[in-house]
ROKOLZA-154424 format. One line per 2 residues: number of its first residue (from 1); their letters; for each residue x, y, z of C-alpha. Coordinates in steps of 0.2 Angstrom, whole numbers, plus 5000, padded with zeros to 4 digits. Layout:
N
NUM> A> X:Y:Z | ...
END
This chain:
624
1> XX> 4832:5570:5194 | 4830:5584:5183
3> XX> 4836:5602:5187 | 4818:5608:5187
5> XX> 4814:5595:5200 | 4827:5600:5213
7> XX> 4822:5609:5229 | 4826:5627:5233
9> XX> 4842:5629:5241 | 4838:5641:5255
11> XX> 4842:5658:5246 | 4835:5668:5260
13> XX> 4848:5662:5272 | 4863:5665:5261
15> XX> 4865:5683:5268 | 4871:5675:5284
17> XX> 4888:5670:5275 | 4902:5681:5269
19> XX> 4903:5685:5251 | 4922:5687:5251
21> XX> 4925:5669:5247 | 4927:5663:5265
23> XX> 4910:5655:5265 | 4909:5655:5284
25> XX> 4895:5660:5296 | 4897:5677:5303
27> XX> 4898:5676:5322 | 4903:5689:5335
29> XX> 4916:5677:5342 | 4929:5665:5334
31> XX> 4924:5651:5346 | 4913:5638:5339
33> XX> 4896:5637:5347 | 4897:5622:5358
35> XX> 4879:5621:5363 | 4873:5616:5380
37> XX> 4885:5606:5391 | 4881:5587:5388
39> XX> 4883:5584:5406 | 4871:5597:5411
41> XX> 4856:5590:5402 | 4841:5584:5413
43> XX> 4837:5565:5412 | 4827:5560:5398
45> XX> 4810:5551:5401 | 4819:5535:5396
47> XX> 4830:5536:5411 | 4816:5539:5425
49> XX> 4811:5524:5435 | 4794:5530:5440
51> XX> 4785:5519:5428 | 4787:5502:5437
53> XX> 4779:5491:5423 | 4790:5498:5410
55> XX> 4805:5497:5421 | 4802:5479:5424
57> XX> 4800:5475:5406 | 4816:5484:5401
59> XX> 4826:5476:5414 | 4820:5459:5409
61> XX> 4824:5463:5391 | 4841:5469:5395
63> XX> 4845:5453:5405 | 4840:5443:5390
65> XX> 4850:5453:5378 | 4866:5451:5389
67> XX> 4863:5432:5388 | 4860:5432:5369
69> XX> 4874:5444:5364 | 4861:5458:5360
71> XX> 4852:5447:5348 | 4833:5446:5350
73> XX> 4826:5428:5352 | 4809:5435:5347
75> XX> 4815:5439:5330 | 4823:5423:5327
77> XX> 4808:5413:5334 | 4796:5423:5323
79> XX> 4806:5418:5307 | 4807:5400:5311
81> XX> 4788:5399:5315 | 4785:5408:5298
83> XX> 4796:5395:5289 | 4788:5380:5298
85> XX> 4770:5385:5296 | 4772:5389:5278
87> XX> 4782:5374:5274 | 4769:5363:5283
89> XX> 4755:5371:5271 | 4766:5368:5255
91> XX> 4764:5349:5251 | 4772:5353:5234
93> XX> 4787:5361:5241 | 4789:5346:5253
95> XX> 4788:5333:5239 | 4801:5344:5229
97> XX> 4813:5343:5244 | 4810:5324:5246
99> XX> 4814:5322:5227 | 4830:5333:5229
101> XX> 4836:5323:5244 | 4834:5307:5234
103> XX> 4844:5315:5219 | 4857:5320:5231
105> XX> 4859:5302:5238 | 4861:5296:5220
107> XX> 4874:5309:5216 | 4884:5305:5231
109> XX> 4883:5286:5228 | 4888:5289:5210
111> XX> 4902:5300:5216 | 4909:5287:5228
113> XX> 4908:5273:5214 | 4917:5284:5201
115> XX> 4931:5289:5212 | 4934:5272:5219
117> XX> 4936:5267:5201 | 4947:5281:5196
119> XX> 4959:5278:5212 | 4960:5260:5208
121> XX> 4964:5262:5189 | 4975:5277:5188
123> XX> 4977:5285:5205 | 4970:5302:5199
125> XX> 4961:5314:5210 | 4943:5313:5213
127> XX> 4930:5323:5202 | 4918:5334:5212
129> XX> 4901:5330:5216 | 4896:5347:5221
131> XX> 4907:5363:5221 | 4910:5374:5237
133> XX> 4903:5391:5236 | 4916:5404:5229
135> XX> 4920:5412:5247 | 4921:5395:5256
137> XX> 4939:5391:5259 | 4936:5376:5272
139> XX> 4939:5362:5260 | 4953:5369:5248
141> XX> 4967:5359:5255 | 4972:5344:5244
143> XX> 4970:5333:5259 | 4951:5335:5257
145> XX> 4952:5327:5240 | 4957:5310:5247
147> XX> 4945:5296:5253 | 4936:5296:5265
149> XX> 4938:5314:5268 | 4932:5318:5250
151> XX> 4916:5309:5254 | 4913:5317:5270
153> XX> 4915:5335:5264 | 4905:5332:5248
155> XX> 4891:5325:5259 | 4891:5340:5270
157> XX> 4891:5352:5254 | 4876:5342:5248
159> XX> 4867:5344:5265 | 4871:5363:5264
161> XX> 4863:5364:5247 | 4847:5355:5253
163> XX> 4845:5366:5267 | 4847:5381:5256
165> XX> 4832:5375:5245 | 4822:5370:5261
167> XX> 4823:5388:5268 | 4820:5398:5252
169> XX> 4807:5399:5239 | 4792:5395:5251
171> XX> 4777:5404:5246 | 4769:5416:5259
173> XX> 4785:5419:5269 | 4790:5437:5272
175> XX> 4807:5441:5263 | 4815:5446:5279
177> XX> 4810:5430:5288 | 4815:5419:5273
179> XX> 4833:5427:5273 | 4834:5425:5292
181> XX> 4829:5407:5291 | 4841:5403:5278
183> XX> 4855:5413:5287 | 4851:5403:5304
185> XX> 4851:5386:5295 | 4868:5391:5287
187> XX> 4875:5396:5305 | 4869:5379:5312
189> XX> 4877:5369:5298 | 4893:5379:5300
191> XX> 4894:5374:5318 | 4894:5355:5313
193> XX> 4905:5357:5298 | 4917:5342:5296
195> XX> 4931:5355:5296 | 4927:5359:5314
197> XX> 4928:5341:5320 | 4945:5334:5323
199> XX> 4942:5316:5317 | 4934:5322:5301
201> XX> 4947:5336:5297 | 4962:5328:5288
203> XX> 4973:5343:5292 | 4970:5341:5310
205> XX> 4972:5322:5310 | 4988:5323:5300
207> XX> 4995:5336:5312 | 4990:5326:5328
209> XX> 4998:5310:5321 | 5014:5320:5316
211> XX> 5016:5329:5332 | 5010:5316:5344
213> XX> 4995:5327:5350 | 5006:5342:5354
215> XX> 4995:5353:5343 | 4980:5349:5354
217> XX> 4990:5353:5369 | 4995:5370:5362
219> XX> 4977:5373:5357 | 4971:5370:5374
221> XX> 4983:5382:5381 | 4977:5395:5368
223> XX> 4959:5392:5373 | 4963:5394:5392
225> XX> 4972:5410:5388 | 4958:5417:5378
227> XX> 4945:5412:5392 | 4955:5421:5405
229> XX> 4956:5437:5395 | 4938:5436:5392
231> XX> 4933:5434:5410 | 4945:5448:5415
233> XX> 4940:5459:5401 | 4957:5461:5396
235> XX> 4966:5461:5379 | 4981:5450:5373
237> XX> 4998:5457:5379 | 5004:5459:5361
239> XX> 4991:5473:5358 | 5003:5484:5369
241> XX> 5015:5485:5354 | 5001:5493:5344
243> XX> 4996:5507:5356 | 4991:5524:5348
245> XX> 5007:5534:5348 | 5018:5519:5351
247> XX> 5016:5507:5337 | 5002:5515:5327
249> XX> 4995:5533:5325 | 5012:5539:5323
251> XX> 5010:5553:5310 | 5016:5570:5318
253> XX> 5002:5582:5323 | 4994:5592:5337
255> XX> 4977:5593:5345 | 4971:5611:5341
257> XX> 4953:5609:5348 | 4944:5599:5361
259> XX> 4926:5599:5367 | 4914:5587:5376
261> XX> 4914:5575:5361 | 4929:5578:5350
263> XX> 4947:5582:5349 | 4953:5590:5332
265> XX> 4970:5584:5326 | 4980:5595:5314
267> XX> 4994:5585:5306 | 5011:5593:5302
269> XX> 5016:5596:5284 | 5031:5587:5276
271> XX> 5036:5600:5263 | 5037:5619:5261
273> XX> 5022:5619:5250 | 5004:5612:5252
275> XX> 4987:5613:5243 | 4978:5628:5250
277> XX> 4962:5618:5253 | 4963:5608:5269
279> XX> 4956:5590:5271 | 4944:5586:5286
281> XX> 4942:5568:5290 | 4926:5562:5299
283> XX> 4929:5544:5305 | 4915:5533:5313
285> XX> 4914:5534:5331 | 4910:5515:5331
287> XX> 4929:5513:5329 | 4944:5523:5334
289> XX> 4950:5536:5321 | 4968:5528:5319
291> XX> 4961:5515:5307 | 4966:5529:5295
293> XX> 4983:5531:5303 | 4989:5514:5306
295> XX> 5007:5510:5303 | 5017:5522:5292
297> XX> 5016:5510:5277 | 4997:5510:5277
299> XX> 4992:5526:5284 | 4980:5536:5273
301> XX> 4984:5552:5283 | 5002:5550:5280
303> XX> 4999:5547:5262 | 4988:5563:5260
305> XX> 5001:5573:5269 | 5014:5566:5257
307> XX> 5004:5572:5242 | 5004:5590:5249
309> XX> 4988:5591:5258 | 4985:5599:5275
311> XX> 4975:5586:5285 | 4963:5588:5300
313> XX> 4956:5573:5309 | 4942:5571:5321
315> XX> 4945:5560:5336 | 4929:5555:5345
317> XX> 4928:5553:5363 | 4924:5536:5370
319> XX> 4908:5540:5380 | 4903:5533:5396
321> XX> 4886:5530:5405 | 4886:5549:5410
323> XX> 4885:5553:5391 | 4870:5542:5388
325> XX> 4859:5557:5381 | 4871:5562:5368
327> XX> 4860:5563:5352 | 4864:5559:5334
329> XX> 4863:5578:5330 | 4875:5582:5344
331> XX> 4888:5572:5334 | 4884:5583:5319
333> XX> 4885:5600:5329 | 4899:5596:5341
335> XX> 4908:5585:5328 | 4907:5590:5310
337> XX> 4901:5608:5312 | 4913:5613:5326
339> XX> 4928:5605:5317 | 4923:5615:5301
341> XX> 4923:5631:5311 | 4940:5628:5319
343> XX> 4947:5623:5302 | 4940:5639:5294
345> XX> 4949:5649:5307 | 4966:5640:5306
347> XX> 4965:5640:5286 | 4954:5655:5282
349> XX> 4947:5660:5265 | 4948:5642:5259
351> XX> 4935:5629:5256 | 4937:5611:5264
353> XX> 4939:5594:5256 | 4927:5584:5268
355> XX> 4930:5565:5270 | 4919:5553:5279
357> XX> 4922:5535:5283 | 4908:5522:5287
359> XX> 4896:5530:5300 | 4906:5546:5299
361> XX> 4902:5547:5280 | 4883:5545:5284
363> XX> 4885:5559:5296 | 4895:5570:5284
365> XX> 4882:5567:5271 | 4868:5574:5282
367> XX> 4879:5589:5288 | 4883:5593:5269
369> XX> 4865:5592:5264 | 4860:5603:5279
371> XX> 4874:5615:5274 | 4868:5616:5256
373> XX> 4850:5619:5262 | 4857:5634:5273
375> XX> 4867:5641:5259 | 4884:5636:5268
377> XX> 4896:5633:5254 | 4912:5629:5264
379> XX> 4914:5612:5256 | 4925:5610:5241
381> XX> 4922:5591:5239 | 4914:5577:5249
383> XX> 4922:5560:5249 | 4913:5545:5257
385> XX> 4921:5528:5261 | 4910:5513:5264
387> XX> 4896:5524:5269 | 4878:5521:5267
389> XX> 4865:5535:5264 | 4851:5523:5259
391> XX> 4847:5509:5271 | 4834:5500:5262
393> XX> 4845:5485:5257 | 4860:5485:5270
395> XX> 4864:5467:5266 | 4864:5453:5279
397> XX> 4866:5466:5293 | 4848:5470:5291
399> XX> 4844:5453:5298 | 4849:5460:5315
401> XX> 4840:5476:5313 | 4821:5474:5316
403> XX> 4809:5482:5328 | 4811:5468:5340
405> XX> 4830:5468:5339 | 4831:5487:5341
407> XX> 4819:5486:5356 | 4831:5473:5365
409> XX> 4846:5484:5361 | 4837:5500:5367
411> XX> 4833:5491:5384 | 4851:5485:5385
413> XX> 4858:5502:5382 | 4845:5510:5393
415> XX> 4851:5500:5408 | 4870:5502:5404
417> XX> 4869:5520:5397 | 4880:5514:5382
419> XX> 4882:5500:5370 | 4899:5492:5371
421> XX> 4905:5487:5353 | 4910:5470:5361
423> XX> 4892:5467:5363 | 4889:5470:5345
425> XX> 4903:5458:5340 | 4892:5443:5340
427> XX> 4881:5449:5326 | 4897:5454:5315
429> XX> 4905:5438:5319 | 4890:5428:5313
431> XX> 4890:5438:5297 | 4907:5431:5293
433> XX> 4907:5416:5305 | 4918:5405:5293
435> XX> 4932:5418:5293 | 4930:5425:5311
437> XX> 4925:5410:5321 | 4927:5393:5314
439> XX> 4943:5395:5304 | 4951:5403:5319
441> XX> 4945:5388:5330 | 4953:5376:5318
443> XX> 4969:5386:5316 | 4971:5392:5334
445> XX> 4964:5378:5344 | 4964:5362:5334
447> XX> 4981:5365:5324 | 4988:5374:5339
449> XX> 4995:5388:5328 | 4998:5405:5336
451> XX> 4988:5420:5329 | 5001:5434:5326
453> XX> 4996:5451:5331 | 4996:5465:5318
455> XX> 4991:5483:5317 | 4973:5481:5310
457> XX> 4969:5466:5322 | 4975:5477:5337
459> XX> 4965:5491:5331 | 4950:5480:5330
461> XX> 4952:5475:5348 | 4953:5493:5354
463> XX> 4934:5494:5356 | 4923:5509:5359
465> XX> 4905:5513:5366 | 4890:5520:5359
467> XX> 4878:5532:5368 | 4861:5526:5371
469> XX> 4851:5540:5364 | 4862:5542:5348
471> XX> 4863:5524:5344 | 4844:5522:5346
473> XX> 4841:5537:5335 | 4853:5530:5322
475> XX> 4845:5513:5321 | 4827:5519:5321
477> XX> 4828:5534:5310 | 4841:5527:5297
479> XX> 4841:5508:5298 | 4822:5505:5302
481> XX> 4813:5519:5294 | 4826:5525:5281
483> XX> 4822:5543:5284 | 4837:5551:5276
485> XX> 4834:5543:5259 | 4816:5546:5260
487> XX> 4817:5564:5264 | 4811:5563:5282
489> XX> 4827:5566:5292 | 4827:5583:5300
491> XX> 4840:5595:5305 | 4835:5611:5314
493> XX> 4817:5605:5311 | 4819:5605:5292
495> XX> 4821:5590:5281 | 4838:5587:5273
497> XX> 4839:5582:5255 | 4855:5574:5248
499> XX> 4851:5581:5231 | 4854:5598:5237
501> XX> 4873:5595:5239 | 4882:5604:5226
503> XX> 4900:5599:5230 | 4908:5585:5219
505> XX> 4907:5568:5227 | 4920:5554:5228
507> XX> 4912:5537:5233 | 4922:5522:5238
509> XX> 4914:5505:5241 | 4922:5487:5244
511> XX> 4917:5471:5235 | 4915:5460:5251
513> XX> 4909:5473:5263 | 4897:5465:5276
515> XX> 4893:5481:5285 | 4890:5493:5270
517> XX> 4887:5482:5255 | 4893:5490:5239
519> XX> 4876:5490:5230 | 4869:5499:5245
521> XX> 4883:5512:5245 | 4880:5514:5226
523> XX> 4862:5520:5229 | 4869:5537:5232
525> XX> 4868:5538:5213 | 4849:5539:5215
527> XX> 4849:5552:5228 | 4863:5565:5223
529> XX> 4862:5576:5208 | 4880:5583:5209
531> XX> 4895:5576:5200 | 4899:5559:5207
533> XX> 4914:5548:5205 | 4912:5530:5211
535> XX> 4926:5517:5215 | 4923:5499:5219
537> XX> 4938:5491:5226 | 4942:5473:5232
539> XX> 4943:5468:5250 | 4931:5471:5265
541> XX> 4924:5485:5275 | 4941:5490:5283
543> XX> 4955:5481:5272 | 4947:5488:5256
545> XX> 4949:5506:5263 | 4966:5503:5271
547> XX> 4975:5498:5255 | 4988:5510:5250
549> XX> 5001:5509:5235 | 5012:5494:5236
551> XX> 4998:5483:5245 | 4999:5466:5235
553> XX> 4983:5460:5226 | 4974:5476:5226
555> XX> 4962:5481:5211 | 4948:5493:5208
557> XX> 4935:5500:5196 | 4932:5518:5194
559> XX> 4920:5529:5184 | 4912:5546:5185
561> XX> 4895:5553:5182 | 4892:5571:5177
563> XX> 4880:5581:5188 | 4862:5576:5185
565> XX> 4869:5562:5173 | 4860:5547:5168
567> XX> 4858:5533:5181 | 4866:5515:5178
569> XX> 4861:5500:5187 | 4875:5493:5198
571> XX> 4876:5477:5188 | 4877:5487:5172
573> XX> 4891:5498:5180 | 4901:5483:5186
575> XX> 4900:5475:5169 | 4905:5490:5159
577> XX> 4918:5497:5171 | 4936:5490:5168
579> XX> 4946:5482:5182 | 4962:5491:5186
581> XX> 4977:5484:5196 | 4984:5494:5211
583> XX> 4977:5505:5225 | 4964:5518:5222
585> XX> 4972:5530:5234 | 4982:5539:5220
587> XX> 4967:5541:5209 | 4958:5549:5224
589> XX> 4973:5561:5228 | 4973:5566:5209
591> XX> 4954:5569:5210 | 4957:5580:5225
593> XX> 4972:5589:5217 | 4961:5593:5202
595> XX> 4949:5602:5213 | 4962:5611:5223
597> XX> 4971:5628:5220 | 4990:5630:5217
599> XX> 5002:5626:5231 | 5005:5639:5244
601> XX> 5014:5640:5261 | 5008:5628:5275
603> XX> 4996:5636:5288 | 5001:5638:5306
605> XX> 4999:5623:5318 | 4983:5630:5327
607> XX> 4979:5649:5329 | 4977:5662:5342
609> XX> 4960:5656:5345 | 4965:5638:5345
611> XX> 4982:5635:5353 | 4990:5618:5352
613> XX> 4984:5608:5367 | 4993:5591:5365
615> XX> 5003:5581:5353 | 4994:5568:5342
617> XX> 4986:5556:5345 | 4978:5566:5359
619> XX> 4969:5560:5375 | 4952:5554:5369
621> XX> 4959:5540:5358 | 4968:5533:5373
623> XX> 4952:5532:5384 | 4947:5514:5387
END
């Protein structure tokens, strides 16, 4: 975008802010304006039961959603009908598939013949008939290269290849239905993979013969323990070692503010001097904040404090059914904006480095754009980690976000008041079923190996809930309609435009992110006009972010674009940006330091208006 095409930045409202460098809204009181009490709101129309037809429909949908794990059977059925009807009307495609099947049978027969010859002549290993996909680790063990297991797994991979061709490239299918049909066929094939069947898996058969079946007995015990925990709604006892404040979330700090939605934690400094600009972290409320303060060796909070920054962290409340009407904008007002007001009173006359992770980054980008429109210049920089602002291409997660899907989730949340993140687990597990479902089945149940608990796994089991109104607005306005990227998202009845953000931005994406794919995160280059530094690191949505110095095998790419600089396609950016070894954390800390003032004395813990309430990690993070 050119400078001349940018929208006006609300100059008429700039007089509301001080001109002495504090950049804070002038108010008669220091207390942040909390808005109406969330508990005092009248029931929304969606809560009333006077429309009996709608009530019956919603109750039926909620019951179905509970049985299907929140996944709409209508959406899946529609995709399969689309595939079957268009394939039935495509004789050329059917002939092509018949020809492909014949070629695959010949390839498999040739593979068997050549490998029998090689084994009989020189005993060398087999040559592959078809290679596994890059991320498929099921058949990497050398035992899979010995007959008959080599033939079994090669036949399976050929079948997987055939089904990919059978569900793609069919003229007339909608792109989404094509992706959904291909995804569903892949899930079905993963279910019947030879790696999941004991007699076809050489690792399992070897362990069973070697241990006399004791591995299967241990696996049965693991299955019974897991079933008991699932029925009781409990968690493994090993998780207790990683409770916040006991095994994780150990960085010293104090809760200095609490409202109906957040606690604000201020962390204690470790030195006599700190950077004058504080850091405010906005985590996602779909997870608990201590993903960024796990064990001391991988705590981003502890690392930032060690680099001389004053850190504030929002800890979101885990809402119950009585908070069903909390809106997405309530998270902005009572979360980001309230926290900024408190930080501004504790550390006055300073701008703030704002950091948002995942959904918290999406919210922060909205808040920053609304602030820019209003002339509020309190933000020194904006850093977004694995956060999407354009939802047009959110990866395979979009397969579970359609009008039908959202309607089912709406009705489930309408009945319950909230959506438990465990009810979303089915969709996330399907996205990575090989890693999260089937590999665990083989290791835990068939090989009988225990799954050791560690901090990130324990955090993942510490689930949260999402309010009905907020999550419905988020799915419809952002995922379905893409209102933020297309200029329709409104704050205070005015559209927010990301190109109005003036603060420099630091954007981090991860290579194998199934929640916020990196090319989707990269699209902020099309929406922001400010200086933008982009980092692409290896790892997934969580592991790629929680990857501090000393973590083995970490690498990243980094490059910057000047304000209103030329756009490069993501493929071009990846091809021309050099891979670097190590963690991206030091590069980010240096980036923040370059945009901070000289060191000064640490601010007080809290202030007169905001006295210390509790020790970190606070109360809200402990709510089950």
